[in-house]
N, CA, C and O atoms as a GROMACS GRO file, in nm:
protein
  388
    1MET      N    1   0.086  -0.119   0.000
    1MET     CA    2   0.000   0.000   0.000
    1MET      C    3   0.090   0.124   0.000
    1MET      O    4   0.184   0.133   0.079
    2SER      N    5   0.060   0.217  -0.088
    2SER     CA    6   0.141   0.338  -0.099
    2SER      C    7   0.109   0.434   0.017
    2SER      O    8   0.008   0.420   0.086
    3ILE      N    9   0.197   0.529   0.036
    3ILE     CA   10   0.177   0.630   0.142
    3ILE      C   11   0.049   0.707   0.116
    3ILE      O   12  -0.025   0.738   0.210
    4GLU      N   13   0.022   0.739  -0.009
    4GLU     CA   14  -0.100   0.813  -0.044
    4GLU      C   15  -0.224   0.732  -0.008
    4GLU      O   16  -0.322   0.786   0.042
    5GLN      N   17  -0.221   0.602  -0.035
    5GLN     CA   18  -0.334   0.515  -0.002
    5GLN      C   19  -0.353   0.505   0.149
    5GLN      O   20  -0.466   0.504   0.198
    6GLU      N   21  -0.242   0.498   0.222
    6GLU     CA   22  -0.250   0.491   0.368
    6GLU      C   23  -0.311   0.620   0.425
    6GLU      O   24  -0.394   0.614   0.516
    7ILE      N   25  -0.270   0.734   0.372
    7ILE     CA   26  -0.324   0.863   0.416
    7ILE      C   27  -0.474   0.871   0.386
    7ILE      O   28  -0.553   0.914   0.470
    8LEU      N   29  -0.512   0.829   0.265
    8LEU     CA   30  -0.654   0.829   0.229
    8LEU      C   31  -0.735   0.736   0.319
    8LEU      O   32  -0.847   0.769   0.356
    9LYS      N   33  -0.678   0.621   0.353
    9LYS     CA   34  -0.748   0.528   0.443
    9LYS      C   35  -0.764   0.589   0.582
    9LYS      O   36  -0.870   0.577   0.642
   10GLU      N   37  -0.660   0.656   0.633
   10GLU     CA   38  -0.668   0.722   0.764
   10GLU      C   39  -0.776   0.830   0.763
   10GLU      O   40  -0.853   0.841   0.858
   11ILE      N   41  -0.781   0.908   0.657
   11ILE     CA   42  -0.882   1.013   0.646
   11ILE      C   43  -1.022   0.952   0.641
   11ILE      O   44  -1.113   1.000   0.708
   12ALA      N   45  -1.038   0.846   0.563
   12ALA     CA   46  -1.168   0.779   0.553
   12ALA      C   47  -1.210   0.723   0.688
   12ALA      O   48  -1.327   0.731   0.725
   13ASP      N   49  -1.116   0.666   0.763
   13ASP     CA   50  -1.146   0.612   0.896
   13ASP      C   51  -1.188   0.723   0.991
   13ASP      O   52  -1.281   0.706   1.070
   14MET      N   53  -1.121   0.838   0.984
   14MET     CA   54  -1.156   0.952   1.070
   14MET      C   55  -1.296   1.002   1.039
   14MET      O   56  -1.374   1.030   1.130
   15VAL      N   57  -1.328   1.015   0.910
   15VAL     CA   58  -1.460   1.062   0.869
   15VAL      C   59  -1.567   0.963   0.914
   15VAL      O   60  -1.672   1.003   0.963
   16ALA      N   61  -1.540   0.835   0.897
   16ALA     CA   62  -1.636   0.732   0.939
   16ALA      C   63  -1.657   0.738   1.090
   16ALA      O   64  -1.770   0.725   1.137
   17GLY      N   65  -1.551   0.758   1.166
   17GLY     CA   66  -1.562   0.768   1.311
   17GLY      C   67  -1.642   0.890   1.354
   17GLY      O   68  -1.726   0.880   1.444
   18ASP      N   69  -1.619   1.004   1.290
   18ASP     CA   70  -1.694   1.126   1.321
   18ASP      C   71  -1.841   1.111   1.285
   18ASP      O   72  -1.928   1.157   1.358
   19THR      N   73  -1.868   1.046   1.172
   19THR     CA   74  -2.006   1.023   1.130
   19THR      C   75  -2.078   0.934   1.228
   19THR      O   76  -2.192   0.961   1.265
   20LEU      N   77  -2.013   0.827   1.270
   20LEU     CA   78  -2.073   0.735   1.366
   20LEU      C   79  -2.101   0.806   1.497
   20LEU      O   80  -2.208   0.788   1.556
   21LEU      N   81  -2.007   0.888   1.544
   21LEU     CA   82  -2.024   0.961   1.669
   21LEU      C   83  -2.141   1.057   1.661
   21LEU      O   84  -2.214   1.074   1.759
   22ALA      N   85  -2.160   1.121   1.546
   22ALA     CA   86  -2.268   1.219   1.531
   22ALA      C   87  -2.405   1.152   1.515
   22ALA      O   88  -2.507   1.217   1.538
   23THR      N   89  -2.408   1.026   1.478
   23THR     CA   90  -2.536   0.960   1.455
   23THR      C   91  -2.573   0.862   1.566
   23THR      O   92  -2.689   0.820   1.573
   24LYS      N   93  -2.479   0.825   1.650
   24LYS     CA   94  -2.507   0.732   1.759
   24LYS      C   95  -2.597   0.797   1.863
   24LYS      O   96  -2.575   0.913   1.898
   25GLU      N   97  -2.695   0.727   1.912
   25GLU     CA   98  -2.787   0.781   2.013
   25GLU      C   99  -2.730   0.768   2.154
   25GLU      O  100  -2.744   0.860   2.235
   26VAL      N  101  -2.666   0.656   2.183
   26VAL     CA  102  -2.610   0.631   2.316
   26VAL      C  103  -2.458   0.625   2.304
   26VAL      O  104  -2.404   0.553   2.220
   27LEU      N  105  -2.391   0.704   2.388
   27LEU     CA  106  -2.245   0.716   2.381
   27LEU      C  107  -2.178   0.659   2.505
   27LEU      O  108  -2.235   0.664   2.614
   28THR      N  109  -2.058   0.606   2.489
   28THR     CA  110  -1.977   0.564   2.602
   28THR      C  111  -1.914   0.689   2.665
   28THR      O  112  -1.928   0.799   2.612
   29LEU      N  113  -1.847   0.671   2.777
   29LEU     CA  114  -1.780   0.784   2.843
   29LEU      C  115  -1.677   0.847   2.750
   29LEU      O  116  -1.670   0.969   2.738
   30ASP      N  117  -1.596   0.764   2.683
   30ASP     CA  118  -1.495   0.816   2.591
   30ASP      C  119  -1.560   0.895   2.477
   30ASP      O  120  -1.515   1.004   2.443
   31GLU      N  121  -1.665   0.838   2.419
   31GLU     CA  122  -1.733   0.904   2.308
   31GLU      C  123  -1.800   1.033   2.352
   31GLU      O  124  -1.795   1.134   2.281
   32ALA      N  125  -1.862   1.031   2.470
   32ALA     CA  126  -1.929   1.151   2.520
   32ALA      C  127  -1.828   1.262   2.546
   32ALA      O  128  -1.855   1.378   2.513
   33ALA      N  129  -1.714   1.229   2.604
   33ALA     CA  130  -1.612   1.330   2.629
   33ALA      C  131  -1.562   1.389   2.497
   33ALA      O  132  -1.543   1.510   2.485
   34GLN      N  133  -1.540   1.302   2.399
   34GLN     CA  134  -1.495   1.350   2.268
   34GLN      C  135  -1.603   1.437   2.204
   34GLN      O  136  -1.572   1.543   2.150
   35TYR      N  137  -1.727   1.394   2.211
   35TYR     CA  138  -1.839   1.468   2.152
   35TYR      C  139  -1.852   1.607   2.214
   35TYR      O  140  -1.879   1.705   2.145
   36MET      N  141  -1.834   1.614   2.347
   36MET     CA  142  -1.850   1.741   2.419
   36MET      C  143  -1.723   1.826   2.416
   36MET      O  144  -1.727   1.945   2.448
   37GLY      N  145  -1.611   1.766   2.378
   37GLY     CA  146  -1.485   1.839   2.373
   37GLY      C  147  -1.425   1.865   2.510
   37GLY      O  148  -1.361   1.968   2.533
   38ILE      N  149  -1.447   1.770   2.603
   38ILE     CA  150  -1.391   1.783   2.737
   38ILE      C  151  -1.308   1.659   2.769
   38ILE      O  152  -1.315   1.558   2.699
   39LYS      N  153  -1.230   1.667   2.875
   39LYS     CA  154  -1.149   1.554   2.917
   39LYS      C  155  -1.236   1.448   2.984
   39LYS      O  156  -1.337   1.480   3.047
   40LYS      N  157  -1.196   1.323   2.968
   40LYS     CA  158  -1.270   1.213   3.030
   40LYS      C  159  -1.275   1.230   3.181
   40LYS      O  160  -1.376   1.199   3.244
   41SER      N  161  -1.166   1.277   3.240
   41SER     CA  162  -1.162   1.292   3.385
   41SER      C  163  -1.265   1.394   3.434
   41SER      O  164  -1.325   1.376   3.540
   42TYR      N  165  -1.286   1.500   3.357
   42TYR     CA  166  -1.386   1.600   3.394
   42TYR      C  167  -1.527   1.544   3.380
   42TYR      O  168  -1.612   1.568   3.466
   43LEU      N  169  -1.551   1.469   3.274
   43LEU     CA  170  -1.682   1.407   3.256
   43LEU      C  171  -1.708   1.306   3.369
   43LEU      O  172  -1.820   1.296   3.419
   44TYR      N  173  -1.605   1.233   3.407
   44TYR     CA  174  -1.619   1.138   3.517
   44TYR      C  175  -1.655   1.212   3.646
   44TYR      O  176  -1.740   1.166   3.723
   45LYS      N  177  -1.591   1.327   3.671
   45LYS     CA  178  -1.625   1.408   3.789
   45LYS      C  179  -1.770   1.452   3.786
   45LYS      O  180  -1.839   1.447   3.888
   46LEU      N  181  -1.818   1.495   3.670
   46LEU     CA  182  -1.957   1.537   3.656
   46LEU      C  183  -2.053   1.422   3.689
   46LEU      O  184  -2.157   1.443   3.750
   47THR      N  185  -2.016   1.301   3.647
   47THR     CA  186  -2.102   1.187   3.678
   47THR      C  187  -2.098   1.154   3.826
   47THR      O  188  -2.201   1.120   3.885
   48MET      N  189  -1.982   1.162   3.886
   48MET     CA  190  -1.970   1.130   4.029
   48MET      C  191  -2.047   1.231   4.114
   48MET      O  192  -2.101   1.196   4.219
   49ARG      N  193  -2.052   1.356   4.070
   49ARG     CA  194  -2.126   1.460   4.142
   49ARG      C  195  -2.275   1.459   4.106
   49ARG      O  196  -2.354   1.534   4.162
   50ARG      N  197  -2.311   1.372   4.013
   50ARG     CA  198  -2.450   1.361   3.964
   50ARG      C  199  -2.499   1.493   3.904
   50ARG      O  200  -2.614   1.533   3.923
   51GLU      N  201  -2.410   1.559   3.831
   51GLU     CA  202  -2.442   1.687   3.768
   51GLU      C  203  -2.481   1.673   3.622
   51GLU      O  204  -2.528   1.769   3.561
   52ILE      N  205  -2.462   1.555   3.566
   52ILE     CA  206  -2.493   1.533   3.425
   52ILE      C  207  -2.569   1.401   3.413
   52ILE      O  208  -2.535   1.303   3.480
   53PRO      N  209  -2.673   1.398   3.328
   53PRO     CA  210  -2.749   1.273   3.316
   53PRO      C  211  -2.665   1.161   3.254
   53PRO      O  212  -2.598   1.180   3.153
   54HIS      N  213  -2.670   1.045   3.317
   54HIS     CA  214  -2.596   0.930   3.266
   54HIS      C  215  -2.665   0.802   3.313
   54HIS      O  216  -2.754   0.805   3.398
   55TYR      N  217  -2.621   0.690   3.258
   55TYR     CA  218  -2.682   0.561   3.285
   55TYR      C  219  -2.574   0.458   3.313
   55TYR      O  220  -2.467   0.460   3.252
   56LYS      N  221  -2.602   0.368   3.407
   56LYS     CA  222  -2.511   0.258   3.440
   56LYS      C  223  -2.591   0.128   3.444
   56LYS      O  224  -2.622   0.078   3.552
   57PRO      N  225  -2.625   0.074   3.327
   57PRO     CA  226  -2.710  -0.044   3.326
   57PRO      C  227  -2.647  -0.169   3.389
   57PRO      O  228  -2.719  -0.256   3.438
   58MET      N  229  -2.515  -0.178   3.389
   58MET     CA  230  -2.448  -0.293   3.447
   58MET      C  231  -2.371  -0.256   3.574
   58MET      O  232  -2.292  -0.336   3.625
   59GLY      N  233  -2.393  -0.136   3.622
   59GLY     CA  234  -2.330  -0.094   3.746
   59GLY      C  235  -2.194  -0.029   3.732
   59GLY      O  236  -2.153   0.043   3.823
   60LYS      N  237  -2.122  -0.050   3.624
   60LYS     CA  238  -1.989   0.008   3.610
   60LYS      C  239  -1.978   0.103   3.492
   60LYS      O  240  -1.943   0.220   3.509
   61MET      N  241  -2.008   0.055   3.375
   61MET     CA  242  -1.992   0.135   3.253
   61MET      C  243  -2.094   0.248   3.249
   61MET      O  244  -2.212   0.228   3.276
   62CYS      N  245  -2.046   0.369   3.216
   62CYS     CA  246  -2.134   0.486   3.203
   62CYS      C  247  -2.172   0.504   3.057
   62CYS      O  248  -2.090   0.491   2.966
   63TYR      N  249  -2.300   0.534   3.037
   63TYR     CA  250  -2.350   0.565   2.905
   63TYR      C  251  -2.427   0.695   2.910
   63TYR      O  252  -2.480   0.733   3.014
   64PHE      N  253  -2.433   0.763   2.796
   64PHE     CA  254  -2.496   0.894   2.788
   64PHE      C  255  -2.583   0.899   2.663
   64PHE      O  256  -2.544   0.850   2.557
   65LYS      N  257  -2.702   0.959   2.676
   65LYS     CA  258  -2.785   0.984   2.558
   65LYS      C  259  -2.737   1.116   2.496
   65LYS      O  260  -2.728   1.218   2.564
   66ARG      N  261  -2.708   1.109   2.367
   66ARG     CA  262  -2.656   1.228   2.298
   66ARG      C  263  -2.752   1.346   2.310
   66ARG      O  264  -2.708   1.459   2.330
   67THR      N  265  -2.882   1.322   2.299
   67THR     CA  266  -2.979   1.431   2.308
   67THR      C  267  -2.978   1.495   2.446
   67THR      O  268  -2.995   1.617   2.458
   68GLU      N  269  -2.959   1.415   2.551
   68GLU     CA  270  -2.951   1.471   2.686
   68GLU      C  271  -2.823   1.550   2.707
   68GLU      O  272  -2.823   1.650   2.779
   69LEU      N  273  -2.715   1.507   2.644
   69LEU     CA  274  -2.590   1.584   2.652
   69LEU      C  275  -2.607   1.720   2.585
   69LEU      O  276  -2.563   1.822   2.638
   70GLU      N  277  -2.672   1.721   2.469
   70GLU     CA  278  -2.696   1.847   2.399
   70GLU      C  279  -2.782   1.939   2.484
   70GLU      O  280  -2.756   2.059   2.492
   71GLU      N  281  -2.885   1.884   2.545
   71GLU     CA  282  -2.972   1.964   2.631
   71GLU      C  283  -2.895   2.018   2.751
   71GLU      O  284  -2.912   2.134   2.789
   72TRP      N  285  -2.811   1.934   2.811
   72TRP     CA  286  -2.732   1.976   2.927
   72TRP      C  287  -2.633   2.087   2.887
   72TRP      O  288  -2.614   2.183   2.961
   73LEU      N  289  -2.571   2.072   2.770
   73LEU     CA  290  -2.473   2.171   2.723
   73LEU      C  291  -2.536   2.307   2.697
   73LEU      O  292  -2.471   2.410   2.712
   74THR      N  293  -2.662   2.307   2.657
   74THR     CA  294  -2.729   2.433   2.624
   74THR      C  295  -2.824   2.479   2.733
   74THR      O  296  -2.911   2.563   2.709
   75ASN      N  297  -2.809   2.424   2.852
   75ASN     CA  298  -2.901   2.449   2.962
   75ASN      C  299  -2.887   2.588   3.025
   75ASN      O  300  -2.984   2.639   3.081
   76ASN      N  301  -2.772   2.648   3.018
   76ASN     CA  302  -2.748   2.774   3.088
   76ASN      C  303  -2.697   2.880   2.990
   76ASN      O  304  -2.578   2.910   2.987
   77PRO      N  305  -2.787   2.938   2.908
   77PRO     CA  306  -2.741   3.034   2.807
   77PRO      C  307  -2.690   3.164   2.871
   77PRO      O  308  -2.738   3.207   2.976
   78VAL      N  309  -2.593   3.223   2.806
   78VAL     CA  310  -2.538   3.351   2.850
   78VAL      C  311  -2.601   3.460   2.764
   78VAL      O  312  -2.595   3.454   2.641
   79ALA      N  313  -2.662   3.558   2.828
   79ALA     CA  314  -2.729   3.666   2.755
   79ALA      C  315  -2.627   3.751   2.681
   79ALA      O  316  -2.518   3.779   2.732
   80THR      N  317  -2.664   3.791   2.561
   80THR     CA  318  -2.578   3.879   2.484
   80THR      C  319  -2.589   4.021   2.540
   80THR      O  320  -2.680   4.052   2.617
   81ALA      N  321  -2.496   4.106   2.501
   81ALA     CA  322  -2.498   4.246   2.545
   81ALA      C  323  -2.628   4.313   2.502
   81ALA      O  324  -2.682   4.396   2.575
   82GLU      N  325  -2.677   4.279   2.385
   82GLU     CA  326  -2.802   4.337   2.335
   82GLU      C  327  -2.921   4.297   2.422
   82GLU      O  328  -3.006   4.381   2.453
   83VAL      N  329  -2.928   4.173   2.461
   83VAL     CA  330  -3.037   4.125   2.546
   83VAL      C  331  -3.031   4.195   2.682
   83VAL      O  332  -3.134   4.236   2.736
   84ILE      N  333  -2.912   4.208   2.738
   84ILE     CA  334  -2.896   4.275   2.867
   84ILE      C  335  -2.938   4.421   2.858
   84ILE      O  336  -3.006   4.472   2.947
   85ALA      N  337  -2.899   4.488   2.750
   85ALA     CA  338  -2.937   4.629   2.730
   85ALA      C  339  -3.089   4.642   2.717
   85ALA      O  340  -3.147   4.735   2.772
   86ASP      N  341  -3.152   4.550   2.646
   86ASP     CA  342  -3.299   4.553   2.633
   86ASP      C  343  -3.367   4.535   2.768
   86ASP      O  344  -3.464   4.604   2.799
   87ARG      N  345  -3.316   4.443   2.848
   87ARG     CA  346  -3.372   4.421   2.982
   87ARG      C  347  -3.357   4.546   3.068
   87ARG      O  348  -3.449   4.584   3.140
   88ALA      N  349  -3.240   4.609   3.059
   88ALA     CA  350  -3.216   4.730   3.137
   88ALA      C  351  -3.311   4.842   3.094
   88ALA      O  352  -3.365   4.915   3.178
   89ASP      N  353  -3.331   4.855   2.963
   89ASP     CA  354  -3.425   4.957   2.912
   89ASP      C  355  -3.566   4.933   2.964
   89ASP      O  356  -3.634   5.028   3.004
   90LYS      N  357  -3.610   4.809   2.965
   90LYS     CA  358  -3.743   4.776   3.013
   90LYS      C  359  -3.758   4.809   3.162
   90LYS      O  360  -3.861   4.860   3.206
   91ILE      N  361  -3.655   4.779   3.238
   91ILE     CA  362  -3.659   4.809   3.382
   91ILE      C  363  -3.668   4.960   3.403
   91ILE      O  364  -3.746   5.007   3.485
   92LEU      N  365  -3.588   5.035   3.329
   92LEU     CA  366  -3.589   5.180   3.342
   92LEU      C  367  -3.724   5.239   3.300
   92LEU      O  368  -3.773   5.334   3.362
   93MET      N  369  -3.783   5.183   3.195
   93MET     CA  370  -3.914   5.230   3.148
   93MET      C  371  -4.022   5.202   3.253
   93MET      O  372  -4.111   5.285   3.274
   94ASN      N  373  -4.014   5.088   3.318
   94ASN     CA  374  -4.113   5.054   3.421
   94ASN      C  375  -4.099   5.144   3.544
   94ASN      O  376  -4.199   5.174   3.609
   95ARG      N  377  -3.980   5.188   3.575
   95ARG     CA  378  -3.957   5.275   3.690
   95ARG      C  379  -4.012   5.416   3.666
   95ARG      O  380  -4.053   5.485   3.760
   96LYS      N  381  -4.012   5.457   3.540
   96LYS     CA  382  -4.060   5.592   3.505
   96LYS      C  383  -4.212   5.602   3.517
   96LYS      O  384  -4.266   5.710   3.538
   97HIS      N  385  -4.280   5.489   3.504
   97HIS     CA  386  -4.427   5.491   3.508
   97HIS      C  387  -4.475   5.487   3.646
   97HIS      O  388  -4.596   5.488   3.670
   0.00000   0.00000   0.00000
């Protein structure tokens, strides 16, 4: 196998892995950490503190539903400067009345 073929195979394997990760409904701890872009040790801490939804059907292995991870990741939105300014304007308008 030529170097070019090996490189193409590696790229194809990476794309296949990313596609599988994006389409899988239930993720392992390793996959969930990769999907979320965090270290496995941090994800493990979140599970130990019971701060993130997870499942242990056999008592040891942790599994995560991708949809619940997405919901957890977007659970605490940060207001933009525009939203904060609008809220401040509304408060000031209410005080004037």
